[in-house]
N, C-alpha and C positions, 0 to 999 in steps of 0.2 A: 504494500500500500504506500503510495507516495504521500509526502507531507501535505500536498495541496488537497488530497482527497480524504484526509482524516475526518471522521465524523465529528460533528459539533458535540462537545461534552454536555451532559445534563447539568442543570443547576445543582450546586453542592459539591462539584468537583469530580475528579476521576478516582475510581476505587483504588486504594493502595497508593495514591500519589503522595508527593512530598507536601508537608505543611509549611516548611521553611526552605526557600530557595535562595542561595547567595550567588551573585554573578560578578565575575571579573570581566568588565566591559572593555574588551581589548579590540584593537584593529581600526579605530577611528582614523588615525593618521595615515595608515597604509591604504585604507579605503579611499581617502581623499587623494593621496598621491597617485594611485592608479588611475584616477580620473583627471589628472593634471590640475588639481586644486590644492590650495594651501591646507596644511594639517588642521587648522581651526575650522575649516569647512566641514571636515569629518567629525570634529567634536560637536559642532552644531547639529549635524544630522543625527549623531548618537543621542543627543539630549532629547530630540523629538521622539526617538524610538522608545525612550523610557516611559512616556505617557501611554503608549500602546501596550507595553508589557504590563504595566501596573493595572491598566483597565481590564485585561483578560485574566488577572489572577483569581478573582472570585469564582469564575466558571471552571477554573482548573483545580479549585480547592486549595490554592496557595494562599495561606493566611499571612505569612511573613515573607517579605522580599527584601533582601539586603544587596545593595549595589556598591561596587568599588569605583568611586568617582575620581579620587586623587590620592596617591600614596605618599608616604613620607619620603620616598625615593624620587618622586616626580619633580621635586624642586631642582633636580639636576638638569632638567630640560632647559631649552633656551629661555631667556627672560621674556621674549616676545610671546612664546607659547604659554608660559606660566601666567603671564599677565592676562592673556586672552582667555585662558581657562577660568581664572578668578572672575573676570567680567562675565563670562558665560554662566557661572554659578549664580552670580547676583541676578542676572536677567532671568534665569530659570526660576528662581524662587519668586521673583516679582510676577512673572507671567503665569506660573502654574499654581500659586498658592490657593486661590479661590477654587480652581478646578479640582485640585486634590481634596480640598475640604468638602466640596460638593459631592465628590465620589465616596466620601466617608473614609478617606485614607488618613491614618495616623502616621505622621512623619517624625522621624528621629534622626539625629546626626551623631556619628561616632568618629573618634579621632581627637587629636590634640588641636584645640581651636586657637591656642595662644599665638601661633604664627600667622593666622589669618587676619586680614584687615578688619577694622572695627565695623565697617558697613556690612561686610559679609556676615560677621558674627551676629550683628543685630538682626539681620534678615533671617538667619538660622533660628535664633531665639523666637522671633515672631512666628515663623511657620510652625515650630514645635508647640507654641502656646495655642495657636489657632486651631490646630488639629488634634490636640492631646485627648479630646474626648471621643474621637472616632475609633471605630473598631472593625470596619469592613475589611481593610487591608492595612497591614503595618509595614510601611516603607522605611527602611533604614538606609541612610546615605553615608558612606564612609569618605570623609574628606580630611586630608592630611592624616591618614590612618596607616599604621603599620602594626602588625600583630606583635612583633617584638617590643616595639615602643609601648603598645597597650599593656602588655604584661609587665614591663618595667614600671610604668606609671601605677599600675595596680599594686605591684609589690611595694612601691614607695608609700602609697596610701595605707596599705596594710601595716607597714613598719611603723607608721605614725600611730596607728591604733595600739600596736604592741607597746611602743614606748610610753604611751599615755596610760597604760594599764587597763585599757578597755578590751584588749584581746590577749588571751593566753597563747603563747607560742605553741603550746602542746595541742591547742585546738585547731591549728592551721592545717587544712587539708584542701583537696581540689575543690570541694564545694565552697569553702570559705573564700578561696582565691577567686572563684568565679563571681562572687558577689562584689568584687572590687573592679571587675572588668567593665569596659564601656557597654558591653552587651548584657549587663546583669539582668535586665528585664525581659530578655528575649530567650526563646528556646534555641538550642543548638541547631544549625542547619542540617537538613536531611540530604540536600543535594547542592553541590557547588558546580557551577558551569563556568568554563572559560571559553570565550570566543576567539576567533582569528587564527587557530591552529597552533598556538603555543601550548606546550605541555608542562607548565610549571604553575605554582600557586602564589608566587610573588608576595610572600609575607602577608597573606590575607586570611584572617580568622584561623590561625594555626591551632590555637587551643580549642576553639569551639568546633572545629571540623574533624576532630579525632576519629569519629565514626561516620562521617558524611560520605555519600557516594559522589564520585567526580565524573564530569563529562567534559572532555576537551573537543571542541568542534571547530571546523575550518571556517565557518561563517564569520565574517567581520561584524562587529556590533551594529553598525547602521543597517545591515541586512538581516538582523535577528528579528524576524517578524513573529507575530503571535502564532503562526502555523509552525514555525521552527521551535518555538518555546513549547508548544503543545506536544510536539513529537518527542522532545527530550524528556518532558514530564512523563509521557507514556512509557518510554524506555525504562525510567526509574521504577515504575510499577511492576516491571518484569524481573527485577533483581531480587535475589535472595539475601536479605539482610540478617546476619546472625549475631553481630556485635561480639564476636569472639567465641561464640558457642558453636556446636556442631549441629548441622542440619539433621532433623529427625526423619527426613524422607529417605 
């Protein structure tokens, strides 16, 4: 069955499908370059694709969607591209805020905000406050995010609690550490998707994805249509997830 002819899912989602999908949205720049366009043209096209993917989540049964928008390593790109991306993030929030709220989407941001400019931080705070009561889809956007950085910051916060006598070192375990992570209010991802043909995880949700299923697909992010998304979600439902146990079949 081709992707284009997949049947429309019934309301409530696909049986056995993932509840939390995380996506490394890769390939925007290459997609643009192949078309003779500047890299920022690809990032703009990728931003538009986010709306379509968020919109189809409820029909696929995806309650939580986490997208990797800008990593702690992306500051190494040219100043022009970084500045363009930051401007794109500001425009995205301004343009999409009311639409996301109308769709019942609860938006959160993860990552270290300190390096981001004040206007962008204010817009992020505004969107989180605007949508905090929504529950149709939970969209988490990772900006200036790196998993090692996240765990480092979580460890620092936990160390402060220990030093203050509010946390006994003997009580520290994986569950306690998870409560200090940026994702503390989210379930762990069931499925992690990376677009554009790269087969690496690039410091994304390392702790949270310990038992996630992975899909590395050749499609560049601007070409990641709802049909492609549905096909990947359907493949997830065919996997045997044992979490370290032995299958009884």
